[in-house]
N, C-alpha and C positions, 0 to 999 in steps of 0.2 A: 714565137719566132720559128720559122720553118727551118729544115735542115740546111738548105742552101744558104740562107742568111747566116745561120750559126757558123757554117764553114768559112764563109768570107770574113766574118768578124773574128773567127779564130785565127785566121791568117794574119790579120792586123795585130792581134795580141801576140802571136808567136814571134813576129818580126821585132817588136820592141822588147819583148822578154829576152830574146837572144842578145840584143844590144846591151840591155841592162846586165845580163849575166856576164857578158864578155868584159864589161867595164868593172865588174866586181862590186856592184852597188846593190844595196838592199832597197826595195821599193817602199821607202818611208818618206814622210813629209820633209824630214831633215835633208834627204837626198834629192828632193824633187827638182831643184834648180839644176843640179848636176845631170839628172836624167833628161830633163828638157833640152839640155845643151848637147845631147848625143845626136839630135837631129836639127836640121835648119832648113829654111826656105831657100831653094836654089836661086842663084843670082839672076838667071835668065827669067825666072818667074817674077822675082821682085821688079826687075826692069820692065817687064811687059805689063805688070799690073799698076805701075805708078802708085805704089802703096801710100804715099803721103797724100795723094789726091790733089785736086785743084784747090787753090786757096778759097775761092768763093764757096765751094761745096763744104770744105772743112768748117768754115765760119758759119754757114747756114745750118749745118748739122748740129754743131755744138750749141748754137743759139736756140735751135728747136728743142734740143734735149733739156736745156736749162729752163726754158719757158714752159714746155709741156710738163716737166716733172714738178716744177714749182706750182703751176696751176692745178696739176693733178692732186698734189698734197693739200692744197687749199680747198678745192672744190669737193674732194673726196674725204676731207677731214672727218666728216660725220661717219663715213663708212669705215675709215681706218680706226677711229676711236671705238666705234661699235664692235668691230671685229676683235680688237684688242681686249675689250671688256668681255666679249663672249668667250674668247680663249681662256681668260683668267677664271671666269665663273664655271666653266665646264670641265676643267682639268687642272690639277695642281702643277706647279712648275712655272718657268719663265714664259712670257708671252712671245718674245722674239728669240730666235736662235740664229747664230751666225756660222758660216761655213767657208772654208778656204776654197777659192776658185781661181782659175787661170785667166788672167786679164791680158791686156795688150802687151805684146812682146814677151809673153809667157811669164809675166810678173804676177805673183799671187796677191789677192785682195780678199777681204771679208764680204761675203754677200749676206744680205739680211732677208729673213722670211718670218712669217707668223708660224708658230709651232703647230703642227698637225698630228704629231705622234705623241703617245703617252711617255712620261718620263721613265717608266719602268720597262720600256722596250729593250729587249736583249741586244747587247752590242755584238751582233753577229753579221757576217757577210750577207749581202742582199739575197743571194740564192738560197740561203738556209732559213729564210723566214718569210711568212706571208704578211706583208705590210698591212693588209686590210684588217688583220686581227688586232693590230696595235694602234689604230687610228683613235684620236680623241672623238668624243661624241659629235663634234661638228667638223672633224677633219676631212671627211669625204666630201661634204658640201663645199668647204673652203677650196679644196683642190678642183672640184668640178667647175667652180665659178672663178678659179684662179685668184681668190682672195688672199691666199697665202703669199702671193707675189707682191702685194701692195707695198711692203717696206722697201722694195727695190727702186721705188721712185727716188728714195734718198741716195741710193747707189748711182742712179743716173744723174741726179743733181750734182753730186760730188765729182763726177767724171770718171768713176770706176767703170761705168757701163754707158751704153747708148740705148736709146729707145729701140733701135733696129741694129742688128748685127748677129754674128754667130753666138749661140747660147754659151755662156762661160762653162768650160769643162771643170769637172771635179779635179782637185790636185792629183788624185790617184788614177785618173783616166789617161795614163801615159800613151796608150794606143791611139786615142782620139787626138791628143796633142800632136803626136808624131805624124798622123795622117793629115792633119790640118796644115802642118809645115809644108807639105807637098804643094799646097795651093795658096799659101800666103795668108791663110785664115787666122793665124795667130798674130799677125802684124797689125790687125785693126782692133778697135775697141769692141768688146763683146756686147751683146744686146739683150734686152728683155724678151724680144721676139725676133725672128729672122726668117730667111728663105727656107731653111730646113724645117722650121717649126710649122709652117703652113703647107709643107709638102712631105708629110710623113711622121715627123716628130719621133716618138719612141719606136715606131715600127721600122725605122731605118737602121741598117747596119752601120757600124762605125765608119766603114769606107764610104758608104752612100751619104751619110751625114756630112762627112768631111768634104765630099764632092759638092754637095749642095751649098755648104759654107763657102767653098771656093767659087761657085757660080755667083754667090752674092758679092764677094770681093771683086770679081772680074767685072761685074755689071753695076756696082754701087754708084749711086748718084741720087739726086733729089727725087727723080721719077721712080726709081726702083725702090728707094726707101719708102715712099708713099704706097707703092704697090704692096710691099710687105706689111706696112702699118695697117692699111685698111683691110688687107687680106686676113689679118689677125682678128679684127672685129667680126668679119664674116664667119670665121671659124667659131668664135665665141658665141655668136648669135644662133648658130646651128647646133650648138652644144658639143662640138667636136673638141674644143680646147686646143691650146697651142703650146702650153708650157709643160715641161717634163713632169712625169710622176716622180714621187719621192718615196724611198724606202729606207729603213734604218741601216746603219753600217758604222764605219769608222768615225764619222762625224755626226752620228745620231740620226740624221735624215738624209741619206744618200739618194742620188737620182738614178734614172735609167733602170727601172725594176728588172727588165729582162737582159740588160747589158752589164755583165759582170765587169767591174772595174779591173784594170790591169793589175793593180796591187792585190786585189782579191784573187784574181786568177793565178798569180804567182804563188800566193800563200796556199791556195787550194792544191796546187801542184806539189808544193813542198810537203803538205800534209799527206797527200796520196803516196808520195815516195816513202815517207816515214812509216805509213801503215804497211806498205809492201815489205819494208825492211823488218818490221816487227813480226809480220806473218812468216817471213822466211826464217 
């Protein structure tokens, strides 16, 4: 990430960190709901976006999600089972890992993935470890082919997610959640892939990612969903990939390798202050 991107992203983190500090809250999972409540989507944005959407579109989108995810689980059952067996045979530990993510209206849910990291991966912030050193023997291949995301078909079928929408933020990405509030992106169901994923993915700053998510919300509809959906396949076929990278952290396999989560950033700042105090 270049210096300009880091500066912009730093501004987004600084804003929410200041709010968290002024509210006297610790950036923990237990306080997540209270921290999310510090920001909200402006009323004029909500009114302009018609966030509930037209009834025919809502019905069509949910029907597509249920049908596509059910068909996907059936047609890809051989691949799902094969991947699960491969994970089990190549590394000790559970096949599936679950992680707290931010869903519609900033409610938390468990997202499911195939495990790609070794179980002895140090529980350290993402900026303090090279994730590639701790991948399972097939972890890199699974990520490159997005095989680790297959269990999310169940999330889509359940209604936690949609096939298309903003990628669900980590519970600790308070800066991303706050930025998305500006555009109403937290008011819709998150997706397996979306507009931001086919327009930069991890290379985007927090602010740019939130803006892309806002563009999706403003333009969403059957035609735009299909554009994102088929754009995803185009990215996959060219080997670019569309789903975020994962690295270890508070929940074992955290996302956004170059984007320090807000909770990690606050903790890093506190550690730096403690070190300064000790040196003095």
